[in-house]
Steps between C-alpha positions, in 0.01 A plus 500: 500500500627852425495766768136615512337796674120514517296822504137429591251771407263503800368856498170433326212718619242243392212738434292229330520290820344774713384480780748218574775753421352781709759443775767296319679469167401232253793264578403511870140382439441167678460190284406145588502375857821670618675678213533845346518554123869598528586158645468333161772695318732480803445124526577459130826690535613320815402157366704590192799569729498874437567649843602862436165678477399865525128564544406843362196631688295817476126536565364424850805285563497456880295179495733354238813610688375337821416178315848479347663572837307220671502246220805532278810552716818351353788378715742781593783246469489540122494874414469424129157346569226749587148621433513875557209744477585818309258797504550791257829671590430823304872566457467686170153653536213522750287263290393147587545219248340613174491157336668160493818618325520812715475287816807301397682812376455667838682202652777477242757539776392168654564322171842660457589414860439127450657467153269218384522321167122501462221708650163330537213753509177332607151621589348420841139495384431146379410151623721233341797265532806548281850355497695815412814293433337362186436852374862590582619195304293611199640853530860374499448243224336761276779750546232748602555848637144506636249221550128554563286227658182453296198275466187470286193683634145508360467764231198648680717602798827563316463880493592501872851370423810582301463303176799336333563402141782243509681285244521122537829525694349753740647816350258784569412694187258742662358584843180698556396598850126444563385547139134563428515249212738223616630279221432126536774238492570381142382144560245569773249777417328456838809610694764772506858468629516717812778625724488380862687811621807289584835585337863387500764755400871474450610742769710720272215528250252595772726764655565666166133476395379655827736795473409562139132454580521756777640755254214416261238532773409130497308372802379150418656179369207387288387836366838664447818299542425162341372643167821703480734213591341267245650718225862467616529206744433127502162487675334160536169364629514204739188285467379437855303198375833315472587557865485184709454483877561170684208312650225681306206261498313381192178672605659844540490759224843489336694823546229660713538880505244760601509877510278559803464870426120511529260381768349245263841358402608493865182318602527245218866427578392399851239266354779347288673383821195304624376152419646150512682578176560878499634689200773637727594268785659707776670191646819411316786387729748532213409864427382653826327836531653689790319741729462594866570248774169536682525370858130467585309179578332265256141581394217366718160369385182439702196352320621658175438401139798572272509405131772581245648778710829616652501592871811660648660488844348661806146496361199386705191367324191435713209345316568678169456361148781580255502416131758584229658762726829610650529618860831647618653518848325578830148531365194426713193350330205471738202266490282473189739703282498404129788579262469416131795587271647753742840629607516605866827665599680498834360620834138525389189404700188366330208496744208257531276442201702699246463396134780589254513402132790597270631751754856611577534616861821695563681490835368620838134490408209412726179402322208523738246225559243433230672693219439372147753611237539385142136420432364844402740683267305826507499513880865395518610781265357758737735377775798327343718468190339258253661388173310457173501124557341547843793447737454710815803645680493622860780750556747449783353557844628749752656240730869452579711216634350574843163420345646168386613423854153588626342258254748226584472513878129568518388212283771232495 
């Protein structure tokens, strides 16, 4: 392996995930039973034996910073191995990061300090597994200056991505950022070849390109820098569909990757983790997903009915019925509660007789006895955020960790 430095772009504001991003950045949004969205890119890098990682943060970053501090500490015995959080330094101007390329440019000194052979620039916004070493091997074998991870996406949603036109060997002939009329793949008119927002650069090429881009006023990799580099450098597309992770089961969707940038996509990705044969099986001992080391007790059940659901540690369920749902840590579900296709986040209390259907409950909420949410869209829209598909989102409650302690000791 060459000497690799990773720059993870974790400053996403996540406006389309509001209200889940009201108090946190998009990479800090909880996912699954115990994870945050950022855990997936960090796990991919660490599993790929890339241990020098800078996490570039920006919007509402405190929740993310605290999560990294608690969950991703590297051993101080090896100073070349680290996961360090880097907020905007504003050394050259009073502005925050103005785009993906500008975020890396503002931290050019970190790259020059480490003198890497390659710089891996990855997004922190997606749910997937990827062996980055295989992409590195493709980059080296191709003699590339820049490599862009890409995959086919349905043509109907392709305008949300950077669209690539590539030759058979992967050479990128053109790159269009979020085009209104995305071009289909030559042999697959139902799909377009889309950038995943993950790049590998030869370090010298990146340093020179960032300095020149700064003089030209460039702010973004996809919109500005890549179209320019295609004209003068060897820029290749790495087909993510060829990436292989050990121990992926036959029933899983090969090369699962989701941009969970909207409430609907976020909700559906959770459903993809459920079932006897889920599309994305979170349990893979040969490619673990790292996160916090929660020290609470196992969940407890009393006269409960649970079907096709994930229940996390510290939760107490008393006479509730749960179907196709995910309940995170230290949640209390009282008697006669019904959850159907719901996500209930940490430290929430659901009182007696509550009925929830296709509802996302953010942290620190208390839903009072007898409430019925998810059954009357018109009534729900007067009180909550409701997507076009009918998913109801309850914004984060006003509680704190002291509220969590109150829930834990009062009811467990």
